[in-house]
C-alpha positions as CSV (number, residue, x, y, z in Angstrom):
1,H,4.2,10.2,-7.3
2,V,7.6,11.2,-5.9
3,I,8.2,13.4,-2.8
4,I,11.4,15.4,-3.0
5,I,12.6,16.7,0.3
6,G,14.9,19.7,-0.1
7,Y,15.4,22.1,-3.1
8,G,19.1,22.5,-3.1
9,P,21.1,21.6,-6.3
10,A,20.3,17.9,-6.2
11,G,16.6,18.4,-5.4
12,R,16.4,21.2,-8.0
13,N,18.0,19.1,-10.8
14,L,15.9,16.1,-9.9
15,S,12.7,18.1,-10.1
16,R,13.6,19.3,-13.6
17,V,14.2,15.7,-14.7
18,L,10.9,14.5,-13.3
19,R,9.0,17.5,-14.7
20,E,10.4,16.9,-18.2
21,S,9.8,13.1,-17.9
22,G,6.2,13.5,-16.9
23,I,6.6,11.9,-13.5
24,P,4.3,13.6,-10.9
25,F,6.2,15.0,-7.9
26,I,6.0,17.4,-5.0
27,V,8.8,19.2,-3.2
28,I,8.9,19.8,0.6
29,E,11.2,22.8,1.4
30,M,11.9,24.8,4.6
31,N,13.1,27.9,2.8
32,P,10.0,30.1,2.1
33,E,11.8,32.0,-0.7
34,S,12.5,28.7,-2.5
35,V,8.9,27.7,-2.1
36,N,7.7,31.0,-3.6
37,E,10.1,30.5,-6.5
38,M,8.8,27.1,-7.2
39,H,5.2,28.3,-7.0
40,R,6.0,31.1,-9.5
41,N,7.5,28.4,-11.8
42,G,4.5,26.1,-11.5
43,I,6.4,23.6,-9.4
44,P,4.2,21.9,-6.8
45,A,5.8,22.6,-3.4
46,I,5.0,22.7,0.3
47,Y,6.7,24.8,2.9
48,G,7.4,22.9,6.1
49,D,9.4,20.4,8.1
50,A,9.2,16.9,6.5
51,S,9.8,15.2,9.8
52,R,6.3,16.3,10.9
53,T,3.4,14.0,10.2
54,H,1.0,16.7,8.9
55,I,3.5,17.9,6.3
56,L,4.1,14.4,4.9
57,E,0.4,13.8,4.9
58,H,-0.2,17.1,3.0
59,A,2.2,15.8,0.4
60,Q,0.0,12.7,0.1
61,V,2.7,10.3,1.4
62,L,0.1,7.5,1.6
63,K,-0.1,7.5,-2.2
64,A,3.5,8.2,-2.9
65,K,5.7,5.6,-4.6
66,L,9.0,7.2,-3.8
67,C,10.5,9.7,-1.3
68,V,13.8,11.2,-2.2
69,I,15.6,12.9,0.7
70,A,17.9,15.4,-1.0
71,I,19.2,17.2,2.1
72,N,22.4,16.7,4.0
73,D,21.3,16.5,7.6
74,P,22.3,13.4,9.5
75,A,20.1,14.4,12.5
76,I,16.8,15.0,10.6
77,S,17.1,12.4,7.7
78,P,16.6,9.3,9.9
79,R,13.5,10.9,11.5
80,I,12.0,11.5,8.0
81,I,12.9,8.0,6.9
82,K,11.2,6.4,9.9
83,L,8.1,8.6,9.7
84,A,7.7,8.1,6.0
85,N,8.0,4.3,6.4
86,Y,5.5,4.3,9.2
87,L,2.9,6.4,7.4
88,N,3.4,4.4,4.1
89,P,5.0,1.0,4.6
90,T,5.1,0.5,0.8
91,I,7.1,3.7,0.0
92,Q,10.6,3.4,-1.3
93,I,13.1,5.9,0.2
94,I,16.2,7.2,-1.5
95,V,18.4,9.4,0.6
96,R,21.4,11.6,-0.2
97,T,24.3,11.7,2.3
98,R,27.5,13.7,2.4
99,Y,29.7,10.9,3.6
100,L,29.9,7.2,2.7
101,S,30.3,6.4,6.4
102,E,26.7,7.4,7.0
103,A,25.2,4.9,4.6
104,D,24.9,2.0,7.0
105,F,23.3,4.3,9.6
106,L,20.7,5.5,7.2
107,E,20.0,2.0,5.8
108,K,19.4,0.8,9.4
109,A,16.9,3.7,9.8
110,G,15.0,2.2,6.9
111,A,16.4,3.8,3.7
112,D,16.2,1.6,0.6
113,I,19.0,3.3,-1.3
114,V,21.7,5.6,0.0
115,V,23.5,7.9,-2.4
116,P,26.8,9.4,-1.0
117,E,27.5,12.9,-2.3
118,E,30.9,12.0,-3.7
119,M,29.3,9.4,-6.0
120,E,27.7,11.7,-8.6
121,T,24.7,12.5,-6.5
122,T,22.4,14.0,-9.1
123,V,23.0,11.3,-11.6
124,R,22.5,8.4,-9.2
125,L,19.4,10.0,-7.7
126,F,18.0,10.4,-11.2
127,S,18.8,6.9,-12.3
128,N,17.4,5.3,-9.1
129,V,14.1,7.2,-9.5
130,L,13.8,6.1,-13.2
131,K,14.6,2.5,-12.3
132,A,11.8,2.5,-9.8
133,Y,9.4,3.6,-12.6
134,M,10.6,0.7,-14.8
135,I,12.4,2.8,-17.3
136,S,14.8,0.7,-19.5
137,N,18.5,0.7,-18.8
138,E,19.1,2.0,-22.3
139,E,16.9,5.0,-21.8
140,I,18.5,5.7,-18.4
141,E,22.0,5.6,-19.9
142,Q,20.9,7.9,-22.6
143,H,19.7,10.5,-20.2
144,I,22.7,10.1,-17.9
145,R,24.9,10.9,-21.0
146,E,22.8,14.0,-21.6
147,L,23.2,15.1,-17.9
148,R,26.9,14.7,-18.1
149,A,27.3,16.3,-21.6
150,E,25.3,19.4,-20.5
151,D,27.0,19.7,-17.1
152,Y,23.7,18.8,-15.3
153,E,21.7,21.3,-17.3
154,I,18.8,18.9,-17.1
155,M,17.0,17.9,-20.3
156,R,17.6,21.1,-22.3
157,G,17.6,19.2,-25.6
158,S,14.9,19.2,-28.2
159,I,11.4,17.9,-27.8
160,Q,12.4,14.9,-29.8
161,E,15.1,14.0,-27.3
162,A,12.7,14.5,-24.4
163,H,10.3,12.1,-26.1
164,L,13.0,9.3,-26.0
165,M,11.5,8.3,-22.6
166,V,8.7,5.8,-22.9
167,L,7.0,6.3,-19.6
168,Q,4.6,3.6,-18.8
169,G,2.6,3.1,-15.6
170,L,3.2,6.6,-14.3
171,D,-0.4,7.6,-14.2
172,E,-1.6,8.2,-10.6
173,E,-4.6,6.1,-11.5
174,G,-2.5,3.3,-13.2
175,L,-1.2,0.1,-11.7
176,H,1.8,0.3,-9.4
177,T,4.2,-2.4,-8.2
178,R,5.0,-2.0,-4.5
179,A,7.1,-3.9,-2.0
180,V,6.6,-4.0,1.8
181,V,8.3,-5.7,4.7
182,V,6.0,-7.2,7.3
183,K,6.8,-5.5,10.6
184,E,6.7,-7.0,14.1
185,G,3.5,-5.9,15.8
186,S,1.7,-5.0,12.6
187,F,-1.7,-6.3,11.8
188,A,-0.3,-8.4,9.0
189,A,2.2,-10.3,11.1
190,G,0.9,-13.8,11.9
191,K,-2.1,-13.4,9.5
192,S,-2.8,-15.4,6.4
193,L,-3.1,-13.6,3.1
194,A,-6.8,-14.6,3.1
195,D,-7.2,-12.9,6.5
196,L,-5.8,-9.6,5.0
197,K,-8.4,-9.6,2.2
198,L,-6.1,-7.6,0.0
199,R,-7.6,-8.8,-3.3
200,N,-11.3,-8.6,-2.1
201,D,-11.1,-5.4,-0.2
202,F,-8.4,-3.4,-2.0
203,E,-7.9,-5.1,-5.4
204,I,-4.2,-5.6,-4.5
205,T,-2.5,-8.8,-5.7
206,V,0.5,-10.4,-4.0
207,L,2.8,-11.5,-6.7
208,T,5.6,-13.0,-4.5
209,V,6.8,-13.3,-0.9
210,N,10.5,-13.2,-0.1
211,R,11.3,-15.0,3.1
212,G,15.0,-15.2,3.7
213,E,16.5,-16.9,0.6
214,K,13.2,-18.3,-0.5
215,N,10.9,-16.7,-3.1
216,I,7.3,-17.9,-3.0
217,G,5.5,-17.0,-6.2
218,N,1.8,-16.6,-6.3
219,P,1.3,-17.6,-2.7
220,S,-2.0,-19.2,-1.7
221,G,-4.6,-17.6,0.6
222,D,-3.6,-19.8,3.5
223,F,0.0,-18.6,3.4
224,T,0.8,-17.1,6.8
225,L,3.0,-14.0,7.0
226,Q,5.9,-13.7,9.4
227,P,7.8,-10.5,10.5
228,G,10.6,-9.9,8.0
229,D,8.6,-11.3,5.0
230,R,8.9,-9.0,1.9
231,L,5.7,-8.8,-0.2
232,V,5.8,-7.7,-3.8
233,M,2.3,-6.5,-4.8
234,V,0.5,-4.8,-7.6
235,G,-2.5,-2.5,-7.4
236,L,-3.7,1.1,-7.6
237,A,-1.9,3.9,-5.7
238,N,-5.1,4.9,-3.9
239,R,-5.7,1.3,-2.9
240,F,-2.2,1.0,-1.4
241,A,-3.0,4.1,0.6
242,Q,-6.2,2.6,1.9
243,A,-4.4,-0.7,2.8
244,A,-1.4,1.0,4.6
245,E,-2.9,0.4,8.1
246,I,-2.5,-3.4,7.6
247,F,1.3,-3.1,7.3
248,R,1.9,-0.2,9.6
249,E,3.8,-0.6,12.9
250,S,1.7,-0.4,16.0
251,K,3.5,2.7,17.2
252,N,4.9,5.8,15.5
253,P,8.7,5.2,15.8
254,I,9.6,8.9,16.2
255,D,7.1,9.7,18.9
């Protein structure tokens, strides 16, 4: 599922897209009136500060595939990025920022994709989320055209238009492809794949390991991991949640 942080215009529009697309999501918002509005409209939402561990855990961050930070707060966004990455090392983080100059700072904090406000925020957030769920480029372009044609009135077209999306692999119980970077000090660093027992204990398969410019496909069990290695894996969402401790940093970076 997707965690959306913030229910301003970008978060509101993105939630509409995900709802129409059948992609499960939950919103974290600090305005109680907005949370009540979402509850009245049947939108899953949590009131609270997303930089707090118990709030992200309540949003099931361990099982989440994506976290979209749709707020403009350069002080709090890096804390959320670091905490979400710590709790779920396989999560992908997309963050919105007001200024292009903040992109490098947010990427260094651990964001996977930074979307500057001046670069059609809603459209780019939308397209990045769909790409993460393996939606075809043709379908993404079709929906971007709809967004622009209707001035961001998300997906108001007919049921037939809504059904243009062929959403595969979005079931919470279905297989997910996840990527994780091995952190210094994590349990995985210096261990072989056989030591981690990912396949035996968690039914997770490592498809490739990216090490610098090398891509090692279908690595053997005696392959030893180093800090900085990027693993691409496939498995069930709940299994990734169970295996998170293997890749987690030894200390919470925001404590």
